[in-house]
C-alpha positions in Angstrom: 77.3 80.2 69.2 73.6 81.1 70.0 72.5 80.0 66.5 74.4 76.7 66.8 72.6 75.9 70.1 69.2 76.4 68.5 67.0 73.4 67.6 67.6 72.7 64.8 71.0 74.4 64.7 71.6 77.2 62.3 75.0 77.3 60.6 75.8 80.8 59.4 78.9 82.6 58.2 80.3 85.0 60.8 80.6 87.8 58.2 76.9 87.4 57.4 76.0 87.5 61.1 77.9 90.8 61.4 76.3 92.2 58.3 72.8 91.4 59.6 73.6 92.8 63.0 74.7 96.1 61.4 71.5 96.1 59.3 69.2 95.8 62.3 71.3 97.8 64.7 72.2 94.9 67.0 75.3 95.2 69.2 77.0 93.0 71.7 78.3 94.7 74.9 82.1 94.3 74.9 84.2 94.9 78.0 86.8 97.6 77.3 90.4 97.2 78.2 91.3 98.6 81.6 93.6 101.6 80.8 95.3 101.4 84.2 96.2 97.8 83.8 97.9 98.7 80.5 99.7 101.6 82.2 100.8 99.4 85.1 102.2 96.8 82.7 104.1 99.5 80.9 105.6 100.9 84.1 106.2 97.6 85.8 109.8 96.8 86.7 111.3 93.9 88.6 112.4 96.2 91.4 111.2 95.5 94.9 112.7 97.0 98.1 113.3 95.1 101.3 110.7 95.2 104.0 112.9 97.2 106.4 110.0 98.4 108.7 108.9 94.7 109.2 105.7 95.9 111.1 107.9 97.4 113.9 105.9 100.6 113.7 106.6 101.7 117.3 110.4 101.4 117.0 111.1 104.6 115.2 110.9 108.3 116.2 109.2 111.2 114.4 109.9 111.7 110.7 111.8 108.4 110.5 109.2 106.1 108.9 106.7 107.5 106.5 103.9 105.3 105.2 102.1 105.8 101.9 99.3 104.3 100.0 96.4 105.1 97.6 92.7 104.7 98.2 89.7 105.4 96.0 86.7 107.6 96.8 83.3 107.6 95.0 81.3 110.8 94.4 78.5 111.9 92.1 80.6 112.3 89.0 82.5 109.1 89.4 85.6 108.0 91.2 88.8 109.8 92.3 92.0 108.6 94.0 93.7 109.9 97.2 97.4 109.4 97.8 98.6 110.0 101.3 101.9 109.9 103.2 101.8 109.8 107.0 104.4 109.8 109.8 103.9 106.4 111.6 105.1 107.8 114.9 103.0 111.0 115.1 100.1 109.8 112.8 100.4 113.1 111.0 99.4 113.4 107.4 102.4 115.1 105.9 101.3 115.3 102.3 98.5 114.2 100.1 97.2 114.6 96.5 93.9 113.8 94.9 93.5 112.8 91.3 90.8 111.8 88.8 93.2 109.2 87.4 95.8 106.7 88.6 98.6 108.1 86.5 102.0 108.2 88.2 102.1 112.0 88.3 99.9 112.5 91.3 102.1 110.3 93.5 105.1 112.2 92.3 103.3 115.4 93.2 102.7 114.1 96.7 106.5 113.6 97.2 107.1 117.1 95.9 104.6 118.5 98.4 106.3 116.5 101.2 109.7 117.9 100.3 108.3 121.5 100.0 106.8 121.3 103.5 109.1 119.0 105.5 112.5 118.6 103.7 114.3 120.2 106.6 112.9 117.6 109.0 113.9 114.6 106.9 117.3 113.0 106.4 119.0 110.1 104.8 117.7 107.8 107.6 114.0 108.5 106.7 112.3 105.4 105.4 109.3 105.6 103.0 107.3 102.4 103.2 104.6 101.3 100.7 103.1 98.2 99.1 104.5 96.8 95.8 102.0 98.7 93.6 103.3 99.9 90.2 103.4 103.6 91.4 106.1 102.6 93.9 108.1 100.2 91.8 108.3 102.4 88.7 111.7 103.9 87.8 110.5 107.6 88.3 109.4 107.0 91.9 112.4 104.9 92.9 114.8 107.6 91.4 112.9 110.4 93.1 113.5 108.7 96.5 117.1 108.0 95.7 117.8 111.6 94.6 116.7 112.8 98.0 118.5 110.0 99.9 115.4 108.4 101.3 115.4 104.7 102.2 112.7 102.7 100.4 110.8 99.9 102.1 108.0 97.7 100.8 105.4 95.4 102.2 105.5 91.8 101.2 103.4 91.0 98.2 99.7 90.8 99.0 100.2 91.4 102.7 98.2 94.4 103.9 99.3 94.0 107.5 102.8 95.2 106.6 101.2 98.6 106.0 98.5 98.3 108.7 98.6 101.9 110.2 98.0 103.4 106.8 95.1 101.0 106.1 93.7 101.9 109.5 93.9 105.6 108.7 91.9 105.1 105.5 89.4 103.1 107.4 88.8 105.8 110.0 88.7 108.5 107.3 86.0 106.7 105.3 84.0 105.9 108.4 83.7 109.7 109.0 83.4 111.3 105.5 82.7 108.6 103.0 79.0 109.3 102.9 79.6 113.1 102.6 82.0 112.5 99.7 79.4 110.2 98.1 76.9 113.1 98.0 79.5 115.6 96.5 78.7 116.7 93.0 82.1 117.8 91.8 85.8 116.9 92.1 86.4 120.3 93.7 83.9 119.6 96.4 85.7 116.3 97.2 89.0 118.2 97.4 87.5 120.7 99.9 86.1 118.0 102.1 89.4 116.2 102.2 91.3 119.4 102.9 89.1 120.3 105.8 89.1 116.8 107.3 92.8 116.3 107.1 93.4 119.7 108.7 91.0 118.6 111.5 92.7 115.2 111.8 96.2 116.7 112.2 95.3 119.5 114.6 92.1 118.5 116.5 91.8 114.7 116.3 93.0 113.7 119.8 94.2 110.1 120.1 94.8 107.9 123.2 97.9 106.4 121.5 99.4 109.9 121.3 99.1 110.8 125.0 95.7 112.3 124.4 97.1 114.8 121.9 96.5 115.5 118.3 99.1 114.4 115.7 100.5 117.9 115.4 100.6 118.4 119.2 102.3 115.1 119.6 105.1 115.9 117.2 105.7 119.2 119.0 105.7 117.3 122.3 108.3 114.8 121.0 110.5 117.7 119.8 110.3 119.9 122.9 109.5 117.4 125.7 106.9 119.9 126.9 103.5 118.3 127.5 100.8 120.8 126.5 97.9 119.7 128.7 97.2 120.9 132.2 98.8 118.5 134.7 96.3 119.3 137.4 94.0 117.1 139.5 91.6 116.4 136.6 94.3 114.7 134.6 95.7 112.8 137.5 92.2 111.3 138.3 91.8 110.4 134.6 95.2 108.7 134.6 94.2 106.7 137.7 91.0 105.5 136.1 92.9 104.5 133.0 95.5 102.6 135.1 92.6 100.7 136.8 
């Protein structure tokens, strides 16, 4: 095409052009196929679940609606992927996995971790809500949820607001540790940073929405009805200022 646009145009056989390019070491940059697009196509099914949650995030109690999604994180060696599942009521991170690739396995591992830690607290009324990504529509994931009697719910296609609390969680997380992760040299360092931050988030990240408690404290409060903070004068004055 370049030769044909010259003045005067040069008409040359394509095989000759390739032969000359090889002779003089000339190469055209070619964009490689995206391996994850190919994988997504192979795993794609026509399955989609109803949007049962329907943005009514405040209507359910602890361990009744679990939100899940995947985000990417850049560090010195490249990019890795974080899959998280959270309790929409308590904001707790119940399980997470980190992977160098987007293969379906790391999402399945997250469900295994969830079951290992919290199976006794979950039942056949527990809803797992996600977007319509290929990880959540593939047969293996759908069967995994069905085998454990979970109810599957999905956001409408292309509508991030249907999974807004999960998106908000990723936003807060990246605001706090994105730059630290970017400076990390290895995948193991990223894992360590995420482990420490998620532990802090669950146990020490106090939130106004959770009655000034951390997610773990709020879950215990919901289960026992015992509010852990001192109900003395300091708190009463604070409550009066908030009411005003």
